[in-house]
N, C-alpha and C positions, 0 to 999 in steps of 0.2 A: 673311285677318287679322282677329285678334280684338280687338287693341287698336292701333288705326292711329295714336292720339294719343300713347300711350307709344312705338310705334316711332319716330315722327317726333321725339319729345323725345329719346330715348335716342341716338338717330342723331346729332342736334346735339350732345348731351353728349360724344358719342365722338370728333367732329371738333373740337370746342373743346378737347378734352385735348391732340389732336395739334398743334392751332396754337398752343396753350400751350406745348408741348415746344419748337417751333421756336421761338418767341419768347423762350423762356429762353435757347436756346442763342445767338440773335442778340444777347441782351442781354450775354452772357458775352462773345463777342466783341468787341461795342461796349466793354466794360469794358477788355479787354486791350488794344484799339487806343488807348485814352484815357491808359492807363499808359505805352504805348510814345510817344505824343503828349507826354506831359509829361517823358519823359526825354529829348525832343530830336528825335524823328522826328514833325516838324510836319507832315508830308504826311499822315498818319494821322488827324489832328483832323477834318477834314470827313467822312471815312468813319465815324469814331466817332460824330459827331452824327447822321449820317444812319442809321445802323444803330439807334441808341438811339430815334429816332422811329419806325421801321419797328417796333420792338420794342413801343413804346409804343403804337401804333395797332393792332397785331395783338392785344394784351391787351385792348384794348376791344372789338374784335370778339369776343373769346373771352367776354367778359363778357355781352355781348349774346346770344350763342348759348346760354350758359348758362341765362340768365333765361328766353328763349323755349323751350327744351327742359324746362326744370323746370315752366314753366306748362302746355305740353302735356302732360307726363307727368303733372301733378297730377291731370288728368281722368280718369286711369284707376287711380290709386293715390295714397293720402293721403301715403305715405312722400315722393313727390316734392314735395308740398305743404309739408311740415314742411321739405324741403331748401331750398325756395324761401324760407320764412322765415327760415332760418338765413344764408342768403346775403344777403339784406335788411337782417338784423341785423348780420352782418359790415359791410356797406357803412355803415350807420348809425354804428357804434362807430367806424369808421375815419374818417368826416367828423367826428364829434364831436372824435375826438384831432387832426385837422389843424386843426379850427377853435380848439381849446384853445391850439395851438401857434403858430397866427397872431396872436393877440391879446396885447398887451404886457401885459395885467394878468393873464393865464393861463399865458403861455409859460414862466414861470419856477416853475411849480409843481414839486413834487419829482418826479425823474424816475421814481419809482417809480408815480405815477399812469399815465403815459403805458405803461410797462412793462404795467401791468396791462390797459391798454386793448389794447395790442398784443396782450396774451395772450388777451383775450376774442375778438379777432378771428382769431386762429390756431385756437382752439378751435372757432368757429362754423364755418371754413373745413373744419376736419378732419371736424366732425360731420356737414356737408353731403356729403362724400364717403362716409361710412357710411351715411347714410339713402338716398343713391342707390343704393347696393348692395343696402340692405334692400328698396328699392322694385323693383329687378329681380327679386330673390328672392321677394317677393309677387307679381309678375306671373308667375312661373315657376310658383309654387303654384297660381295660377289656371288655368294652362295645363297643369297636372299633369305638369309637368316637374321630376321630383325631383331629377335632376341638377344642374340649374341652380340650383334652390333651395338644395340643401345647400352647393353652392360658395359661393353669394352668402352664406349666414350664416356659413360658416366664413372665408371672406376677410374679411368685416366683424368678425369675432372677432379673427382674427390681426393685422388693420391696427390694432386698438385695443392690442394688446400692442406691436407693432413703433412704433406711433407714442409711445405712451409711454416706451418704450426710446429712441427718437430724440430726444425732448424732453430727457430726463435727459442723453444723450451729448452732444446739442449746447448744453446750457448749461454744461457743465462747462468749455469753453475760456474762457468769460466770467470765471472765476477767475484772479486774477493768480497766476501761478507761474514758476519759473525752473528751468532746469537739465532734468534727465530727466522731472521732473514736467510741465514746459511740453509737452515732446515727447509725452508719455502723452496729455495733454489734446488736444493739437492732432490725434493719431491718433484719439481718440474724437469729435472734430468731423468728422472725414473719415468715420468709420463712421458717424456720423450722416446725412451726406449720401447715402450709399450705401444705408441702410435705407430712407430716402425715396424713393430713385431705385427701389428695389424693390417700394415700394407702389405708386409711380406705375405702374410698368410693369404690374403686376397689375391694377390697376383698368383700365387701356387694355385688357388682353386680356379681362377680363370683360366690359367695355361692348361689345366687338367681338362677342363670342358673343350677347351679349343682342339686338344688332341682329338677328343671324340667326336667333335664336330667335323674335323678335316678328315676323319678315318671313315667317312661315310661316302 
């Protein structure tokens, strides 16, 4: 094994993505139970709260795994170090946004301010994924694995295109519309979710292949 640190790091990132997927599914189920509880099915209120707590705890675990994984990976590739900085930047921006919304002197700032901060957080998280993929492609290059290097570079490129399209499609439902136009915007919003899911699955597959490559 030529890159044991990167292997451990990428493996943690892979498992973190799986846990993240499960946590998101649990969060959706919790939200569904909460809606039913609000509609009168009171018995689901406790399960909804329990599932929300489980999802929240799982995301904390995901965050820790990602940080540890990126730190380990950064010892073998600078791409992981950049990804680590991006994660820390996203955390800092998110913290600043929460802080501004918690103080009476700043919580009434124009919504645009918070929208911009949220956008920066989203962009930082997106580029984290891209740089992780470039990091794996960089390791593949060092291992003379042309196939995985090319797949990584192509995947990063396609993700940039798909993500840009997803942002546009996901933003359209925010516009007030009625009738057929509202339906079209809702469909675009659904397509955006599907596109993001496709990105997620492809990243998961690539990380799985990367762990196998680095294990040799």
